[in-house]
N, C-alpha and C positions, 0 to 999 in steps of 0.2 A: 711154834716152830719146830723143827725136828735138834731131834735133843744129841745127834749127829753135825754136828753147821762144819761146811767143807770149806770157810772164807779165807781161814788162816791158811791153811794145808796149800790155798787154790794161789794168795799170794805168795809162799816159799818164792827161794831164788832159782831152787832146779826150776820150775813150774812155773816158774815168770820166762826163764831164758829158753826152758823148750819151746815154751807159745812161740817166747821170738822164732827160734828158726823157722818156727811152722810157719808163722803168719809170713818171712818173705821168700817162700817160696814160690816161683814162676814171677816172682814182682821185683827181681832183683836187677834188673833192666834199670829201675827207676833213681834216679842220684840219693833222691829221700832216703831210700829204705836202703844201698847203700854205705851210706855218712853215721845211719843209725846203727845199723850190723857191727860196722867195722869197730865199732866202739859200745861192742854188745852187753863184754859184761858191766863195762861202765852204768850204764844206763840202766839198764835191768836191777844196778844195788840203787843205783838214784831214785828209780820206781816205787823200788819194797820203801823204801826210806818214810818217799813218800806217802803214799797207800797205808804207813804204818804208823804215820806222824799225823792223819788225817790234810798235808799240804796240798794231798794230790788234787789236780783242776782239768777237766779232758778242758783239750786244747782246742782251737777254732777250728772249725770244720771247710770244708774243700766244698765248692759248691761247680758245678758240671752240668754240663747236657748231654743224654746219648741219642741217638737217632734209629738203631738197629735191635729190636723188632722193631719197636717204636719209640716215641719223644718220650725220656721220661727226665727228670730231674732230679741228680744221683749229687746226695750228700755225704762225701766221702771222708773217712774215719781217720786217722792222721796214725802213722804207722803205734808210737809211744801209748796211742789209749785202744787200738787194735791189738797190741800186747798183754795190757792186764783184760781185756776184753776177752782175749781167745782162752786167758789162762783160768778166765772165772767158769769161761763155757765149758773146759773141758772137764772142770774139776769137780760138779756140780751144776750147774746151770744148767746147760744143757738137759741133763737127765730131769730134773725138777720140770722144764716147762713144753717136755717133750711125752712127757712117761701117760699122760692120759689124754691124746692125740689119738685119734679114730688112725686103722690101718689106711685106711686112702685119701690120707692129708698126705698128698705125694713132693709139700717141697721144703726145702733146707735146712733136711733129714742123713742122719747119712745110710744107704743102701737105700736111696732115694731121689725122685730128678724125672727127666725126661721123662726117660728110658720106663722107669719103674711108672710113671702116670700111664704115658700112652698103653705098655703091656695092662697096667689095669682098665682100662675102658675093654681094651678087648675077653677080656678074662668079661666081666660084666658081659657085656656083646655076647657075647658068647654063654654065659648061661642061661644073660636072659629069654635070648631064643628060641633055648630049649626048654624053658616054663612056658613061653609065650609066643611061642612064633615070633615070626617077623612085623609085626604089628603094636605100634605102641605109639607113646607120646616123650618127648622132648622138656626138662625143662630148663632153660640154658642162664644161666645168670651170672652174671659181675656187677660188681659192686663200684660206685665211683669215685674215684677217685682217692683208689683205700687207702694208701699210706698219710698224703697231706691231707686228709679227713676225719686220722685217729685220734678222739679226743685222749688228751692226758689224763685225766680221772681212771679211763673207762681202763686206758692201756695200763695202769700203777694198779688199779682191781685187779686185771686179771691176770696179772705178775706176784701180785700177797698172793691170790686165791690156789697158786701154785707149787710158788718161791718159802723151801722150808727154813730159808737160812734167810734167819732177818739181814744181818751186814750185805747177804750176796743182796737179797731184796732193793736195800737201801741204793746197794750205787746201780742199779737199775733202774730206780726211778728217777736217780739221777743222770744217768744217759737219758732217759724218753726227757727230765725237763733241761737238759743241755739244749735239743733243738729251739727254743724257744713256743713263747705263746703257751695255750693253753688247749691248739691240735692240732697236731698233724707230727710223724715223726720223720724222722729220715730214712731213704734206703739206700743202702750202703754201709750200715753196720750187723755184726754179727748179733746182736743184738738185737737190736729192735724191728729182723725178720723173725726172728724166736714169737717178740714180743706182737708180731703183727698176726703168728700164726694163733697163742693162744689168744685174743681178742674176740679173732669167731671161732675157737673151738665153741663154745657151749652152744653155734646157733649149728657146728656139725651133730654133735649127738643131739639137739634136738630131733635132728631130720631124722637122725638113724632110730633115736633110743624113744621120741614119740612121737611123730609121722609115722615111722614102722619104713622108711623108704630104703628099698637092699640096699635097689643099686643107684647108691650116691658117690659122687667123688668129689672133691677140692683138689685145686692146685692154685693157691694163696689167696687171690682172691675171684675168679675163678671159678663156679661149683655147678652142676650137674645130675638133674638130679630123672632117674626113667621110670617111667610106669606104663601099662595097658591103658591106663585109666584117664582120660584127658580129665572130667572132671576132678579130679581126686588131686591132678599137678593145680587144676586154677588155683583147691584150695591151701593147695602148699606154696603155691604163691603168697597168695595175703596174708597168711601167720612169718611167712619170713619176711614178708616186707617193713609187718608189725616185729618184727625181733631183730632186726638191724633196726630200722625207725626209731627203736628203742635205746638204741646209742649211737645217733644222731650220723650215721653210715644212711647210704644209700644205693638201688638197683640201678644200672644207667644204663641206655636204651637200647645196647644189645642185651635185652636181658627177653629172650625168646620165647615160647612155649611152637612146638610143631610136630611133626606124622614124624614117626620114627625112619621113615620109609626114603625121609630127604635125608638121612644117615645124620651120623658127630660129626660137629665138628670144635678140637681140641688140640689149641695149639699147633693153628694152620695144616692140622691132618684133620682130614674125613677119610671114617669109618663106617664102613657099610656093611647091614648084614644080606647079602649073595641067599637066593630060593636054593641050597641048595645047605646053607648054613654057616660057611665062610664066612670071617667073619675080613674086611674089606682094606685095608690101611692106606691112602694115597695123598702126597702134596694136594691141598688148595693150587689151586691157577694162582690166586693174589703170589702165595709162596715161585712158585714159575717163573710166572713174568716180573717180576723182580726181582729173579737170581737172571734172566735174559741179559733183564737192565745191565743189571752189575755187569756182568761180564763185557756186554758193550763198552759201557762206560771204562772199564779198567781198560780193553784192547785199542780201546782212539789213546789211552794217551799212555798207550806203551808206544803206540805205531810214531808220534811225534817223540820220544821220550822222555816224557814226565817219568813212568813208571819203566822199571827193570822189565827187560825179558824175564819172562816166566810165573810174575806177577795172577794175572790171567788165570793159569793154566791153577796157580796152587788155590785160586777162590773153586775153583771146576773140582780137583780133585776133592777138595772141600765139602762142600754140595752134594759130592756122589755117596761120602762112604754116609753123610747125613737119611741121602735119598735112600741107601740100602736101610734105614728101619722097618720100612716097610714095603708095597704091593708095588713099586713102583718100577717095575723092568720097560712096561712100553716105556714110562716117562725119563727112563734113563737114556735110552730108544733117541729119542727125538732131542733131549736137551745135549747128548754127541752128536746130534747133526747139527746142531747147530752150532755147538763150539768147533765143529772142524770146518764149520761154515767159516765162523768169524777169524779164525786164523788164517786162510786159505786170502779172506781178507787182505787181512794186515798183509802178510808176506809178498799179496799186489801194491799193498800201499804204499811197503818196503821202495820196493822196486820202480815205482812208479817218482820216487822223491829225489 
């Protein structure tokens, strides 16, 4: 363990209070957050006293389901526990857990995220083209039910390997145990997301350093390998299955090996190498169809007065801003036409009412 522990500094009154303010950003519409922050000084002092005396216990989680971009079960952490976890992450834990992650691990990190990951895919494909041309193979892997399948002992081992402060390590292990049972950690806690990154970190280094796959990228439980040799990627897949199976995880049916000329699908975006070497990034047809259905549904509710006027327009503007991340000029044109067609039908519908 480290000669310079940070747990005690992380739970100082100032760091805990600063963490509370950061946790409250953009969620002050919640009554629970407003009520807790209104007595922030008192609540922070009580939290610190509980941490120092060993009386601190993690509050019961809130469980709910989200349906976009896909159905997920969320285990939400209470504001008091988020305050503690934020203080711990900001004052040493985050640095410990991400210190040895590979550069192309794009989830849940500062200066990372979807834009970073999409840009890195473009960069990899551009470099691949200059080295090998447009022909090659893609191995796209996806871990089946990643968060619900993580064994607690595996998660704790990953934490102990990386966290340098003994008290911080024990606090993270307590968070892991708080989800109950021996398998599964909740999606919705800052610490659990960092732990999940660490669980597959050894696999990342195995692929990069032992298999020497240069063009490799991971975003949480999705990862992609690109190589000119199909047989080599088949061997990689078998070795990956062994490594993943060793920690009781499985790859799901979306794991595929296919020619690079079909394009690379990543987070509902399709990347293609054009004959000129340009990397074209477009939205998937699934994503386009979903937005059309969403706008049609919203527009119908506006017509009958269930939603305020302008709701569909806000959704449309948001979609356009996202679409500008890629080479989507013609896709945006078609969506513009669809939106204004819907708007015309809505006006006709209101006149007929």
